[in-house]
Structure formats: C-alpha cells, structure tokens
CHARMM-style PDB file with segment names, atoms N, HN, CA, C and O in Angstrom:
ATOM      1  N   MET     1       0.849  -1.173   0.000  1.00  0.00      PROA
ATOM      2  CA  MET     1       0.000   0.000   0.000  1.00  0.00      PROA
ATOM      3  C   MET     1       0.894   1.234   0.000  1.00  0.00      PROA
ATOM      4  O   MET     1       1.844   1.326   0.777  1.00  0.00      PROA
ATOM      5  N   LYS     2       0.577   2.183  -0.883  1.00  0.00      PROA
ATOM      6  HN  LYS     2      -0.195   2.109  -1.514  1.00  0.00      PROA
ATOM      7  CA  LYS     2       1.308   3.448  -0.931  1.00  0.00      PROA
ATOM      8  C   LYS     2       0.523   4.506  -0.173  1.00  0.00      PROA
ATOM      9  O   LYS     2      -0.707   4.492  -0.147  1.00  0.00      PROA
ATOM     10  N   TRP     3       1.249   5.411   0.433  1.00  0.00      PROA
ATOM     11  HN  TRP     3       2.249   5.423   0.411  1.00  0.00      PROA
ATOM     12  CA  TRP     3       0.643   6.536   1.144  1.00  0.00      PROA
ATOM     13  C   TRP     3       1.153   7.819   0.515  1.00  0.00      PROA
ATOM     14  O   TRP     3       2.235   7.836  -0.071  1.00  0.00      PROA
ATOM     15  N   LEU     4       0.405   8.862   0.628  1.00  0.00      PROA
ATOM     16  HN  LEU     4      -0.474   8.848   1.104  1.00  0.00      PROA
ATOM     17  CA  LEU     4       0.794  10.166   0.111  1.00  0.00      PROA
ATOM     18  C   LEU     4       0.935  11.130   1.273  1.00  0.00      PROA
ATOM     19  O   LEU     4       0.000  11.322   2.050  1.00  0.00      PROA
ATOM     20  N   ALA     5       2.101  11.730   1.386  1.00  0.00      PROA
ATOM     21  HN  ALA     5       2.860  11.574   0.755  1.00  0.00      PROA
ATOM     22  CA  ALA     5       2.325  12.755   2.413  1.00  0.00      PROA
ATOM     23  C   ALA     5       2.325  14.112   1.723  1.00  0.00      PROA
ATOM     24  O   ALA     5       3.015  14.306   0.722  1.00  0.00      PROA
ATOM     25  N   ILE     6       1.564  15.034   2.249  1.00  0.00      PROA
ATOM     26  HN  ILE     6       1.003  14.876   3.063  1.00  0.00      PROA
ATOM     27  CA  ILE     6       1.499  16.383   1.695  1.00  0.00      PROA
ATOM     28  C   ILE     6       2.130  17.329   2.699  1.00  0.00      PROA
ATOM     29  O   ILE     6       1.686  17.427   3.843  1.00  0.00      PROA
ATOM     30  N   LEU     7       3.168  18.023   2.262  1.00  0.00      PROA
ATOM     31  HN  LEU     7       3.529  17.944   1.333  1.00  0.00      PROA
ATOM     32  CA  LEU     7       3.867  18.959   3.133  1.00  0.00      PROA
ATOM     33  C   LEU     7       3.321  20.362   2.912  1.00  0.00      PROA
ATOM     34  O   LEU     7       2.976  20.729   1.789  1.00  0.00      PROA
ATOM     35  N   ASP     8       3.246  21.122   3.951  1.00  0.00      PROA
ATOM     36  HN  ASP     8       3.527  20.824   4.864  1.00  0.00      PROA
ATOM     37  CA  ASP     8       2.707  22.474   3.876  1.00  0.00      PROA
ATOM     38  C   ASP     8       3.800  23.443   3.439  1.00  0.00      PROA
ATOM     39  O   ASP     8       4.560  23.959   4.259  1.00  0.00      PROA
ATOM     40  N   MET     9       3.863  23.680   2.128  1.00  0.00      PROA
ATOM     41  HN  MET     9       3.245  23.261   1.461  1.00  0.00      PROA
ATOM     42  CA  MET     9       4.831  24.628   1.579  1.00  0.00      PROA
ATOM     43  C   MET     9       4.109  25.827   0.976  1.00  0.00      PROA
ATOM     44  O   MET     9       4.717  26.672   0.319  1.00  0.00      PROA
ATOM     45  N   ASP    10       2.820  25.882   1.208  1.00  0.00      PROA
ATOM     46  HN  ASP    10       2.326  25.195   1.741  1.00  0.00      PROA
ATOM     47  CA  ASP    10       1.995  26.932   0.631  1.00  0.00      PROA
ATOM     48  C   ASP    10       2.452  28.302   1.120  1.00  0.00      PROA
ATOM     49  O   ASP    10       2.596  28.536   2.320  1.00  0.00      PROA
ATOM     50  N   GLY    11       2.672  29.183   0.179  1.00  0.00      PROA
ATOM     51  HN  GLY    11       2.555  28.992  -0.795  1.00  0.00      PROA
ATOM     52  CA  GLY    11       3.080  30.535   0.529  1.00  0.00      PROA
ATOM     53  C   GLY    11       4.561  30.669   0.847  1.00  0.00      PROA
ATOM     54  O   GLY    11       5.044  31.781   1.065  1.00  0.00      PROA
ATOM     55  N   THR    12       5.288  29.565   0.877  1.00  0.00      PROA
ATOM     56  HN  THR    12       4.896  28.662   0.700  1.00  0.00      PROA
ATOM     57  CA  THR    12       6.732  29.635   1.110  1.00  0.00      PROA
ATOM     58  C   THR    12       7.477  29.229  -0.152  1.00  0.00      PROA
ATOM     59  O   THR    12       8.210  30.033  -0.727  1.00  0.00      PROA
ATOM     60  N   LEU    13       7.295  27.986  -0.586  1.00  0.00      PROA
ATOM     61  HN  LEU    13       6.699  27.333  -0.119  1.00  0.00      PROA
ATOM     62  CA  LEU    13       7.934  27.518  -1.812  1.00  0.00      PROA
ATOM     63  C   LEU    13       6.981  27.516  -3.001  1.00  0.00      PROA
ATOM     64  O   LEU    13       7.417  27.503  -4.152  1.00  0.00      PROA
ATOM     65  N   LEU    14       5.707  27.528  -2.726  1.00  0.00      PROA
ATOM     66  HN  LEU    14       5.353  27.539  -1.791  1.00  0.00      PROA
ATOM     67  CA  LEU    14       4.696  27.470  -3.775  1.00  0.00      PROA
ATOM     68  C   LEU    14       3.855  28.737  -3.782  1.00  0.00      PROA
ATOM     69  O   LEU    14       3.641  29.363  -2.743  1.00  0.00      PROA
ATOM     70  N   LYS    15       3.382  29.106  -4.966  1.00  0.00      PROA
ATOM     71  HN  LYS    15       3.556  28.598  -5.809  1.00  0.00      PROA
ATOM     72  CA  LYS    15       2.524  30.285  -5.068  1.00  0.00      PROA
ATOM     73  C   LYS    15       1.071  29.952  -4.730  1.00  0.00      PROA
ATOM     74  O   LYS    15       0.307  30.821  -4.310  1.00  0.00      PROA
ATOM     75  N   HSD    16       0.701  28.693  -4.916  1.00  0.00      PROA
ATOM     76  HN  HSD    16       1.322  27.987  -5.257  1.00  0.00      PROA
ATOM     77  CA  HSD    16      -0.679  28.269  -4.682  1.00  0.00      PROA
ATOM     78  C   HSD    16      -0.720  27.252  -3.554  1.00  0.00      PROA
ATOM     79  O   HSD    16       0.312  26.726  -3.137  1.00  0.00      PROA
ATOM     80  N   ARG    17      -1.926  26.983  -3.067  1.00  0.00      PROA
ATOM     81  HN  ARG    17      -2.764  27.410  -3.406  1.00  0.00      PROA
ATOM     82  CA  ARG    17      -2.075  25.941  -2.054  1.00  0.00      PROA
ATOM     83  C   ARG    17      -2.000  24.577  -2.738  1.00  0.00      PROA
ATOM     84  O   ARG    17      -2.560  24.373  -3.815  1.00  0.00      PROA
ATOM     85  N   THR    18      -1.308  23.665  -2.099  1.00  0.00      PROA
ATOM     86  HN  THR    18      -0.853  23.831  -1.224  1.00  0.00      PROA
ATOM     87  CA  THR    18      -1.192  22.308  -2.620  1.00  0.00      PROA
ATOM     88  C   THR    18      -2.567  21.690  -2.808  1.00  0.00      PROA
ATOM     89  O   THR    18      -2.810  21.030  -3.819  1.00  0.00      PROA
ATOM     90  N   ILE    19      -3.458  21.886  -1.870  1.00  0.00      PROA
ATOM     91  HN  ILE    19      -3.261  22.422  -1.049  1.00  0.00      PROA
ATOM     92  CA  ILE    19      -4.783  21.283  -1.939  1.00  0.00      PROA
ATOM     93  C   ILE    19      -5.578  21.806  -3.129  1.00  0.00      PROA
ATOM     94  O   ILE    19      -6.397  21.075  -3.685  1.00  0.00      PROA
ATOM     95  N   ASP    20      -5.355  23.048  -3.529  1.00  0.00      PROA
ATOM     96  HN  ASP    20      -4.689  23.642  -3.077  1.00  0.00      PROA
ATOM     97  CA  ASP    20      -6.044  23.585  -4.704  1.00  0.00      PROA
ATOM     98  C   ASP    20      -5.614  22.839  -5.967  1.00  0.00      PROA
ATOM     99  O   ASP    20      -6.447  22.493  -6.805  1.00  0.00      PROA
ATOM    100  N   ILE    21      -4.317  22.596  -6.096  1.00  0.00      PROA
ATOM    101  HN  ILE    21      -3.640  22.877  -5.415  1.00  0.00      PROA
ATOM    102  CA  ILE    21      -3.783  21.884  -7.257  1.00  0.00      PROA
ATOM    103  C   ILE    21      -4.282  20.441  -7.259  1.00  0.00      PROA
ATOM    104  O   ILE    21      -4.712  19.932  -8.294  1.00  0.00      PROA
ATOM    105  N   LEU    22      -4.224  19.779  -6.097  1.00  0.00      PROA
ATOM    106  HN  LEU    22      -3.875  20.193  -5.256  1.00  0.00      PROA
ATOM    107  CA  LEU    22      -4.694  18.393  -6.001  1.00  0.00      PROA
ATOM    108  C   LEU    22      -6.185  18.284  -6.304  1.00  0.00      PROA
ATOM    109  O   LEU    22      -6.608  17.391  -7.038  1.00  0.00      PROA
ATOM    110  N   SER    23      -6.971  19.180  -5.747  1.00  0.00      PROA
ATOM    111  HN  SER    23      -6.627  19.906  -5.150  1.00  0.00      PROA
ATOM    112  CA  SER    23      -8.420  19.097  -5.959  1.00  0.00      PROA
ATOM    113  C   SER    23      -8.771  19.330  -7.425  1.00  0.00      PROA
ATOM    114  O   SER    23      -9.706  18.722  -7.946  1.00  0.00      PROA
ATOM    115  N   GLU    24      -8.031  20.201  -8.085  1.00  0.00      PROA
ATOM    116  HN  GLU    24      -7.272  20.695  -7.662  1.00  0.00      PROA
ATOM    117  CA  GLU    24      -8.260  20.427  -9.511  1.00  0.00      PROA
ATOM    118  C   GLU    24      -7.938  19.159 -10.297  1.00  0.00      PROA
ATOM    119  O   GLU    24      -8.707  18.747 -11.166  1.00  0.00      PROA
ATOM    120  N   LYS    25      -6.805  18.547  -9.989  1.00  0.00      PROA
ATOM    121  HN  LYS    25      -6.181  18.882  -9.283  1.00  0.00      PROA
ATOM    122  CA  LYS    25      -6.376  17.315 -10.668  1.00  0.00      PROA
ATOM    123  C   LYS    25      -7.387  16.186 -10.459  1.00  0.00      PROA
ATOM    124  O   LYS    25      -7.608  15.378 -11.362  1.00  0.00      PROA
ATOM    125  N   LEU    26      -7.998  16.127  -9.284  1.00  0.00      PROA
ATOM    126  HN  LEU    26      -7.819  16.783  -8.551  1.00  0.00      PROA
ATOM    127  CA  LEU    26      -8.924  15.051  -8.935  1.00  0.00      PROA
ATOM    128  C   LEU    26     -10.383  15.382  -9.242  1.00  0.00      PROA
ATOM    129  O   LEU    26     -11.269  14.559  -9.011  1.00  0.00      PROA
ATOM    130  N   GLY    27     -10.633  16.582  -9.761  1.00  0.00      PROA
ATOM    131  HN  GLY    27      -9.913  17.250  -9.948  1.00  0.00      PROA
ATOM    132  CA  GLY    27     -12.003  16.973 -10.082  1.00  0.00      PROA
ATOM    133  C   GLY    27     -12.841  17.310  -8.858  1.00  0.00      PROA
ATOM    134  O   GLY    27     -14.057  17.114  -8.852  1.00  0.00      PROA
ATOM    135  N   LEU    28     -12.181  17.819  -7.821  1.00  0.00      PROA
ATOM    136  HN  LEU    28     -11.193  17.978  -7.826  1.00  0.00      PROA
ATOM    137  CA  LEU    28     -12.863  18.109  -6.558  1.00  0.00      PROA
ATOM    138  C   LEU    28     -12.893  19.602  -6.234  1.00  0.00      PROA
ATOM    139  O   LEU    28     -13.117  19.981  -5.084  1.00  0.00      PROA
ATOM    140  N   SER    29     -12.675  20.437  -7.220  1.00  0.00      PROA
ATOM    141  HN  SER    29     -12.493  20.130  -8.154  1.00  0.00      PROA
ATOM    142  CA  SER    29     -12.594  21.881  -6.975  1.00  0.00      PROA
ATOM    143  C   SER    29     -13.869  22.445  -6.362  1.00  0.00      PROA
ATOM    144  O   SER    29     -13.805  23.277  -5.457  1.00  0.00      PROA
ATOM    145  N   ARG    30     -15.019  22.001  -6.841  1.00  0.00      PROA
ATOM    146  HN  ARG    30     -15.071  21.325  -7.576  1.00  0.00      PROA
ATOM    147  CA  ARG    30     -16.294  22.512  -6.302  1.00  0.00      PROA
ATOM    148  C   ARG    30     -16.450  22.147  -4.831  1.00  0.00      PROA
ATOM    149  O   ARG    30     -16.850  22.972  -4.010  1.00  0.00      PROA
ATOM    150  N   GLU    31     -16.127  20.891  -4.514  1.00  0.00      PROA
ATOM    151  HN  GLU    31     -15.802  20.221  -5.181  1.00  0.00      PROA
ATOM    152  CA  GLU    31     -16.256  20.434  -3.133  1.00  0.00      PROA
ATOM    153  C   GLU    31     -15.308  21.195  -2.219  1.00  0.00      PROA
ATOM    154  O   GLU    31     -15.675  21.563  -1.103  1.00  0.00      PROA
ATOM    155  N   LEU    32     -14.079  21.433  -2.695  1.00  0.00      PROA
ATOM    156  HN  LEU    32     -13.781  21.134  -3.601  1.00  0.00      PROA
ATOM    157  CA  LEU    32     -13.111  22.187  -1.899  1.00  0.00      PROA
ATOM    158  C   LEU    32     -13.584  23.622  -1.700  1.00  0.00      PROA
ATOM    159  O   LEU    32     -13.419  24.190  -0.621  1.00  0.00      PROA
ATOM    160  N   LYS    33     -14.168  24.202  -2.734  1.00  0.00      PROA
ATOM    161  HN  LYS    33     -14.302  23.740  -3.611  1.00  0.00      PROA
ATOM    162  CA  LYS    33     -14.673  25.572  -2.613  1.00  0.00      PROA
ATOM    163  C   LYS    33     -15.749  25.649  -1.532  1.00  0.00      PROA
ATOM    164  O   LYS    33     -15.801  26.620  -0.776  1.00  0.00      PROA
ATOM    165  N   LYS    34     -16.605  24.633  -1.456  1.00  0.00      PROA
ATOM    166  HN  LYS    34     -16.562  23.844  -2.070  1.00  0.00      PROA
ATOM    167  CA  LYS    34     -17.642  24.603  -0.422  1.00  0.00      PROA
ATOM    168  C   LYS    34     -17.012  24.545   0.967  1.00  0.00      PROA
ATOM    169  O   LYS    34     -17.466  25.216   1.894  1.00  0.00      PROA
ATOM    170  N   ILE    35     -15.963  23.736   1.101  1.00  0.00      PROA
ATOM    171  HN  ILE    35     -15.594  23.191   0.348  1.00  0.00      PROA
ATOM    172  CA  ILE    35     -15.262  23.646   2.385  1.00  0.00      PROA
ATOM    173  C   ILE    35     -14.629  24.992   2.720  1.00  0.00      PROA
ATOM    174  O   ILE    35     -14.719  25.459   3.855  1.00  0.00      PROA
ATOM    175  N   ASP    36     -13.991  25.611   1.735  1.00  0.00      PROA
ATOM    176  HN  ASP    36     -13.918  25.231   0.813  1.00  0.00      PROA
ATOM    177  CA  ASP    36     -13.362  26.921   1.956  1.00  0.00      PROA
ATOM    178  C   ASP    36     -14.381  27.958   2.414  1.00  0.00      PROA
ATOM    179  O   ASP    36     -14.114  28.743   3.324  1.00  0.00      PROA
ATOM    180  N   GLU    37     -15.548  27.957   1.778  1.00  0.00      PROA
ATOM    181  HN  GLU    37     -15.765  27.320   1.039  1.00  0.00      PROA
ATOM    182  CA  GLU    37     -16.588  28.926   2.143  1.00  0.00      PROA
ATOM    183  C   GLU    37     -17.112  28.670   3.555  1.00  0.00      PROA
ATOM    184  O   GLU    37     -17.380  29.613   4.300  1.00  0.00      PROA
ATOM    185  N   ALA    38     -17.258  27.407   3.920  1.00  0.00      PROA
ATOM    186  HN  ALA    38     -17.041  26.641   3.315  1.00  0.00      PROA
ATOM    187  CA  ALA    38     -17.758  27.051   5.251  1.00  0.00      PROA
ATOM    188  C   ALA    38     -16.684  27.199   6.321  1.00  0.00      PROA
ATOM    189  O   ALA    38     -16.998  27.230   7.511  1.00  0.00      PROA
ATOM    190  N   SER    39     -15.424  27.291   5.914  1.00  0.00      PROA
ATOM    191  HN  SER    39     -15.169  27.266   4.947  1.00  0.00      PROA
ATOM    192  CA  SER    39     -14.313  27.318   6.875  1.00  0.00      PROA
ATOM    193  C   SER    39     -14.326  28.549   7.775  1.00  0.00      PROA
ATOM    194  O   SER    39     -13.679  28.560   8.822  1.00  0.00      PROA
ATOM    195  N   LYS    40     -15.044  29.563   7.380  1.00  0.00      PROA
ATOM    196  HN  LYS    40     -15.570  29.553   6.530  1.00  0.00      PROA
ATOM    197  CA  LYS    40     -15.135  30.771   8.208  1.00  0.00      PROA
ATOM    198  C   LYS    40     -15.812  30.481   9.542  1.00  0.00      PROA
ATOM    199  O   LYS    40     -15.669  31.232  10.507  1.00  0.00      PROA
ATOM    200  N   HSD    41     -16.555  29.371   9.574  1.00  0.00      PROA
ATOM    201  HN  HSD    41     -16.671  28.761   8.790  1.00  0.00      PROA
ATOM    202  CA  HSD    41     -17.307  29.006  10.773  1.00  0.00      PROA
ATOM    203  C   HSD    41     -16.769  27.732  11.426  1.00  0.00      PROA
ATOM    204  O   HSD    41     -17.441  27.130  12.264  1.00  0.00      PROA
ATOM    205  N   MET    42     -15.546  27.318  11.038  1.00  0.00      PROA
ATOM    206  HN  MET    42     -15.001  27.807  10.357  1.00  0.00      PROA
ATOM    207  CA  MET    42     -14.955  26.092  11.581  1.00  0.00      PROA
ATOM    208  C   MET    42     -13.566  26.387  12.130  1.00  0.00      PROA
ATOM    209  O   MET    42     -12.926  27.366  11.746  1.00  0.00      PROA
ATOM    210  N   ASN    43     -13.114  25.534  13.027  1.00  0.00      PROA
ATOM    211  HN  ASN    43     -13.634  24.739  13.340  1.00  0.00      PROA
ATOM    212  CA  ASN    43     -11.735  25.666  13.487  1.00  0.00      PROA
ATOM    213  C   ASN    43     -10.817  24.884  12.541  1.00  0.00      PROA
ATOM    214  O   ASN    43     -11.291  24.123  11.697  1.00  0.00      PROA
ATOM    215  N   GLY    44      -9.524  25.073  12.686  1.00  0.00      PROA
ATOM    216  HN  GLY    44      -9.139  25.691  13.371  1.00  0.00      PROA
ATOM    217  CA  GLY    44      -8.546  24.463  11.795  1.00  0.00      PROA
ATOM    218  C   GLY    44      -8.637  22.957  11.711  1.00  0.00      PROA
ATOM    219  O   GLY    44      -8.480  22.378  10.636  1.00  0.00      PROA
ATOM    220  N   TYR    45      -8.895  22.312  12.860  1.00  0.00      PROA
ATOM    221  HN  TYR    45      -9.022  22.783  13.733  1.00  0.00      PROA
ATOM    222  CA  TYR    45      -9.002  20.854  12.877  1.00  0.00      PROA
ATOM    223  C   TYR    45     -10.173  20.384  12.018  1.00  0.00      PROA
ATOM    224  O   TYR    45     -10.039  19.433  11.248  1.00  0.00      PROA
ATOM    225  N   GLU    46     -11.306  21.040  12.148  1.00  0.00      PROA
ATOM    226  HN  GLU    46     -11.415  21.812  12.774  1.00  0.00      PROA
ATOM    227  CA  GLU    46     -12.492  20.661  11.377  1.00  0.00      PROA
ATOM    228  C   GLU    46     -12.253  20.821   9.876  1.00  0.00      PROA
ATOM    229  O   GLU    46     -12.683  19.987   9.080  1.00  0.00      PROA
ATOM    230  N   ILE    47     -11.573  21.883   9.501  1.00  0.00      PROA
ATOM    231  HN  ILE    47     -11.224  22.561  10.148  1.00  0.00      PROA
ATOM    232  CA  ILE    47     -11.276  22.126   8.090  1.00  0.00      PROA
ATOM    233  C   ILE    47     -10.391  21.010   7.551  1.00  0.00      PROA
ATOM    234  O   ILE    47     -10.675  20.438   6.499  1.00  0.00      PROA
ATOM    235  N   ARG    48      -9.312  20.700   8.278  1.00  0.00      PROA
ATOM    236  HN  ARG    48      -9.081  21.165   9.133  1.00  0.00      PROA
ATOM    237  CA  ARG    48      -8.395  19.647   7.824  1.00  0.00      PROA
ATOM    238  C   ARG    48      -9.084  18.296   7.759  1.00  0.00      PROA
ATOM    239  O   ARG    48      -8.806  17.507   6.855  1.00  0.00      PROA
ATOM    240  N   LEU    49      -9.970  18.015   8.692  1.00  0.00      PROA
ATOM    241  HN  LEU    49     -10.196  18.655   9.426  1.00  0.00      PROA
ATOM    242  CA  LEU    49     -10.708  16.755   8.695  1.00  0.00      PROA
ATOM    243  C   LEU    49     -11.610  16.646   7.461  1.00  0.00      PROA
ATOM    244  O   LEU    49     -11.664  15.594   6.824  1.00  0.00      PROA
ATOM    245  N   LYS    50     -12.305  17.713   7.129  1.00  0.00      PROA
ATOM    246  HN  LYS    50     -12.261  18.568   7.646  1.00  0.00      PROA
ATOM    247  CA  LYS    50     -13.174  17.705   5.947  1.00  0.00      PROA
ATOM    248  C   LYS    50     -12.361  17.527   4.666  1.00  0.00      PROA
ATOM    249  O   LYS    50     -12.780  16.804   3.762  1.00  0.00      PROA
ATOM    250  N   ILE    51     -11.208  18.179   4.585  1.00  0.00      PROA
ATOM    251  HN  ILE    51     -10.868  18.766   5.320  1.00  0.00      PROA
ATOM    252  CA  ILE    51     -10.355  18.033   3.408  1.00  0.00      PROA
ATOM    253  C   ILE    51      -9.810  16.610   3.323  1.00  0.00      PROA
ATOM    254  O   ILE    51      -9.757  16.036   2.235  1.00  0.00      PROA
ATOM    255  N   ALA    52      -9.408  16.042   4.443  1.00  0.00      PROA
ATOM    256  HN  ALA    52      -9.451  16.509   5.327  1.00  0.00      PROA
ATOM    257  CA  ALA    52      -8.912  14.659   4.455  1.00  0.00      PROA
ATOM    258  C   ALA    52     -10.001  13.699   3.987  1.00  0.00      PROA
ATOM    259  O   ALA    52      -9.726  12.781   3.214  1.00  0.00      PROA
ATOM    260  N   LYS    53     -11.229  13.902   4.447  1.00  0.00      PROA
ATOM    261  HN  LYS    53     -11.452  14.648   5.074  1.00  0.00      PROA
ATOM    262  CA  LYS    53     -12.341  13.049   4.013  1.00  0.00      PROA
ATOM    263  C   LYS    53     -12.590  13.201   2.520  1.00  0.00      PROA
ATOM    264  O   LYS    53     -12.935  12.234   1.841  1.00  0.00      PROA
ATOM    265  N   LEU    54     -12.417  14.408   2.013  1.00  0.00      PROA
ATOM    266  HN  LEU    54     -12.137  15.194   2.565  1.00  0.00      PROA
ATOM    267  CA  LEU    54     -12.595  14.664   0.589  1.00  0.00      PROA
ATOM    268  C   LEU    54     -11.605  13.843  -0.237  1.00  0.00      PROA
ATOM    269  O   LEU    54     -11.948  13.356  -1.314  1.00  0.00      PROA
ATOM    270  N   LEU    55     -10.393  13.691   0.261  1.00  0.00      PROA
ATOM    271  HN  LEU    55     -10.115  14.086   1.137  1.00  0.00      PROA
ATOM    272  CA  LEU    55      -9.347  12.979  -0.474  1.00  0.00      PROA
ATOM    273  C   LEU    55      -9.336  11.476  -0.216  1.00  0.00      PROA
ATOM    274  O   LEU    55      -8.621  10.744  -0.900  1.00  0.00      PROA
ATOM    275  N   THR    56     -10.100  11.009   0.741  1.00  0.00      PROA
ATOM    276  HN  THR    56     -10.681  11.604   1.297  1.00  0.00      PROA
ATOM    277  CA  THR    56     -10.112   9.592   1.096  1.00  0.00      PROA
ATOM    278  C   THR    56     -10.558   8.732  -0.080  1.00  0.00      PROA
ATOM    279  O   THR    56     -11.545   9.031  -0.753  1.00  0.00      PROA
ATOM    280  N   GLY    57      -9.810   7.663  -0.309  1.00  0.00      PROA
ATOM    281  HN  GLY    57      -9.009   7.420   0.237  1.00  0.00      PROA
ATOM    282  CA  GLY    57     -10.184   6.697  -1.337  1.00  0.00      PROA
ATOM    283  C   GLY    57      -9.484   6.877  -2.665  1.00  0.00      PROA
ATOM    284  O   GLY    57      -9.547   5.988  -3.515  1.00  0.00      PROA
ATOM    285  N   PHE    58      -8.821   7.997  -2.868  1.00  0.00      PROA
ATOM    286  HN  PHE    58      -8.769   8.719  -2.178  1.00  0.00      PROA
ATOM    287  CA  PHE    58      -8.093   8.189  -4.112  1.00  0.00      PROA
ATOM    288  C   PHE    58      -6.760   7.468  -4.040  1.00  0.00      PROA
ATOM    289  O   PHE    58      -6.087   7.489  -3.010  1.00  0.00      PROA
ATOM    290  N   LYS    59      -6.387   6.836  -5.126  1.00  0.00      PROA
ATOM    291  HN  LYS    59      -6.934   6.819  -5.963  1.00  0.00      PROA
ATOM    292  CA  LYS    59      -5.110   6.130  -5.183  1.00  0.00      PROA
ATOM    293  C   LYS    59      -4.008   7.112  -5.563  1.00  0.00      PROA
ATOM    294  O   LYS    59      -4.225   8.029  -6.356  1.00  0.00      PROA
ATOM    295  N   VAL    60      -2.836   6.913  -4.994  1.00  0.00      PROA
ATOM    296  HN  VAL    60      -2.659   6.168  -4.350  1.00  0.00      PROA
ATOM    297  CA  VAL    60      -1.689   7.773  -5.275  1.00  0.00      PROA
ATOM    298  C   VAL    60      -1.353   7.734  -6.763  1.00  0.00      PROA
ATOM    299  O   VAL    60      -0.907   8.737  -7.321  1.00  0.00      PROA
ATOM    300  N   SER    61      -1.559   6.606  -7.400  1.00  0.00      PROA
ATOM    301  HN  SER    61      -1.922   5.791  -6.946  1.00  0.00      PROA
ATOM    302  CA  SER    61      -1.203   6.441  -8.813  1.00  0.00      PROA
ATOM    303  C   SER    61      -1.933   7.428  -9.723  1.00  0.00      PROA
ATOM    304  O   SER    61      -1.452   7.715 -10.820  1.00  0.00      PROA
ATOM    305  N   ILE    62      -3.065   7.947  -9.300  1.00  0.00      PROA
ATOM    306  HN  ILE    62      -3.455   7.715  -8.409  1.00  0.00      PROA
ATOM    307  CA  ILE    62      -3.806   8.910 -10.118  1.00  0.00      PROA
ATOM    308  C   ILE    62      -3.022  10.214 -10.295  1.00  0.00      PROA
ATOM    309  O   ILE    62      -3.276  10.970 -11.234  1.00  0.00      PROA
ATOM    310  N   LEU    63      -2.081  10.474  -9.404  1.00  0.00      PROA
ATOM    311  HN  LEU    63      -1.875   9.860  -8.641  1.00  0.00      PROA
ATOM    312  CA  LEU    63      -1.287  11.705  -9.459  1.00  0.00      PROA
ATOM    313  C   LEU    63       0.018  11.531 -10.227  1.00  0.00      PROA
ATOM    314  O   LEU    63       0.748  12.499 -10.441  1.00  0.00      PROA
ATOM    315  N   GLU    64       0.310  10.315 -10.639  1.00  0.00      PROA
ATOM    316  HN  GLU    64      -0.283   9.529 -10.465  1.00  0.00      PROA
ATOM    317  CA  GLU    64       1.583  10.061 -11.341  1.00  0.00      PROA
ATOM    318  C   GLU    64       1.514  10.470 -12.786  1.00  0.00      PROA
ATOM    319  OT1 GLU    64       2.494  10.325 -13.516  1.00  0.00      PROA
TER     320      GLU     64
END
C-alpha cells in the first residue's frame, strides 16, 4: 500500500495551495470551494478533517 504525504509549503515555496492543485487534478474543486466557504465558521481541525475526508479513497497512482 502506498501513502501520500502532503507537506505544507503553501506561501513559502509554492505560489498556490497544494490542496487547490490536487483538488483540480482530482475533479474536486467545487467540493473544496464549499469547504473553503464554510471554513469561516470552523476551526482548523475541522477544516483539515473535511479536506482529508474529501481525499479519502483516491489512489496515489492517479497523481503520477
């Protein structure tokens, strides 16, 4: 089983958020936008949990 680790380089080494690029590649941009809009009413843990659930089930090979 392969795992994918995503490092937070947003705003330091990258111009865009990693999750934005991944969600676009996976066809999840609309769902991520909904999470982003709702994030104003959530704490950081809740936001990360929703994003993790959004990515659950995708195989790493889809990004190769």
